[in-house]
C-alpha positions, 0 to 999 in steps of 0.5 A: 402820877399816871401809869402812862407818865411813869412809863415815859419817865422809866423809859427816859431814865433807862435810855439816860442811865442804863449804859453807864449803870451797866458799866459800873455794875460790871465794875462792882461784879469784877466782870461777872456779866450775869451778876451785873445783869442782876445788879442792873435789873434790880436796880431799875426795878427799885427805881420803878418802885420809887416814883420820887427817883423818877421825878429827879433831875438827871444828875441826882437820878444817876447818883441814886441809881449808882448808890443803889447798884453799889448796895445791891452789889455789896449785899450780893457779895455778903450773902454769897460769902455767907452761904460759901456756895460753890456752883458746879455742873457736876458734883465733886468726885470722891477721893479714892485712897491708893494705899500710899498713906497706909504704905507710909504708915506701915513703913514708919511703924516698921522703922520704929519697931526696929528701934525697940528691944528684941523682946518688946519687938517680938511681943508686938509682932505676935500679938498685934501683927500676927494676931495671937492671943496672950495665952498663945503669945505666952506659949510661943515665947515660953513665958507666963501670960502676965509677962506677955501683958507687961511686956506688951504694955512697955513695948507700946509705951516704948514705940509711942516714944519712938514715934514721937521722937520722929514727929509721927505722933504727939 
């Protein structure tokens, strides 16, 4: 088929089917005009590359065009969902911590500490919250360093249990 004949057939194909193809593509893309234009353009490009379509009668050419458009839309949807792209005009802002989470955690730990025995609470406050070493905590409490280590171990265990009961930890 000559180039002039192909061009004439392509114009005729476009004139006869472009409006219906556009409506169908718009439906396939849920009203996304840009994607619908891409689907129509790709469909017509494939029709132009396939001279057998250009020679078909009006009914079968339309069926071929609609089938190709549907496949193009599905392929576009599949590749977009596989990429999971989010297109924006600006990058998302980074979340800025306002200290709320930290405050809530502090409040939960303070409530849990209140449920511990005096000795366990005292050793945890000295070693973990006030930053005393084991030796310094032992001097302040008037006990041996081993006792501070032992109390700390059991105090942490008791604290974990209290927090688990409240559903804070697992």
